[in-house]
GUNUKOL-70406 format. One line per 4 residues: their letters; for each residue z, x, y of C-alpha. Coordinates in nm, 2 decimals. Layout:
N
a	Z,X,Y  ...
***
This chain:
68
mryg	12.35,-7.81,3.66  12.73,-7.81,3.69  12.93,-7.83,3.38  13.30,-7.89,3.33
feck	13.53,-7.68,3.12  13.89,-7.68,3.04  14.13,-7.39,2.98  14.44,-7.48,2.76
ehgs	14.67,-7.29,3.01  14.51,-7.34,3.35  14.34,-7.68,3.34  13.98,-7.78,3.42
fevs	13.71,-7.60,3.62  13.33,-7.63,3.68  13.06,-7.38,3.63  12.70,-7.39,3.74
qpil	12.46,-7.30,3.45  12.10,-7.35,3.37  12.02,-7.66,3.15  11.90,-7.44,2.86
aehk	12.21,-7.22,2.86  12.45,-7.19,2.57  12.72,-7.36,2.79  13.00,-7.11,2.72
aycp	13.25,-7.03,3.01  13.56,-6.83,3.04  13.86,-6.93,3.25  13.85,-6.77,3.60
vcge	14.23,-6.71,3.58  14.31,-6.56,3.22  13.95,-6.49,3.10  13.99,-6.70,2.78
laqr	13.71,-6.90,2.63  13.73,-7.26,2.77  13.64,-7.59,2.60  13.34,-7.77,2.74
lfas	13.41,-8.12,2.87  13.17,-8.40,2.80  13.15,-8.70,3.04  13.02,-9.05,2.96
ldwr	12.69,-9.14,3.10  12.69,-9.37,3.40  12.38,-9.59,3.41  12.30,-9.91,3.60
wags	12.05,-10.18,3.56  11.78,-10.13,3.82  11.68,-10.50,3.83  11.76,-10.83,3.70
vfre	11.55,-11.04,3.44  11.69,-11.35,3.61  11.61,-11.51,3.95  11.88,-11.59,4.20
ngsy	11.88,-11.95,4.08  11.94,-11.84,3.72  11.61,-11.90,3.57  11.43,-11.63,3.37
redk	11.20,-11.40,3.56  10.85,-11.37,3.41  10.65,-11.04,3.41  10.41,-11.19,3.67
dyap	10.70,-11.21,3.92  10.73,-10.84,3.95  10.52,-10.64,4.20  10.18,-10.53,4.07
vmrg	10.14,-10.17,3.98  9.94,-9.97,4.24  9.62,-9.83,4.09  9.45,-9.52,4.24
***
């Protein structure tokens, strides 16, 4: 995963680290410990509970689950 960090003197940069890492990084210019940046999550609704005509979509309206 790529994580964002920011040095007080030289601005932001990204570092590739494993997910379970401690998430510390040092500025590539001055070598000082940098502050990790946290971004907001961007999520989107995958479907609508309403039909195109505005009425409520019932569970039976969705495609059936495939069974193996």
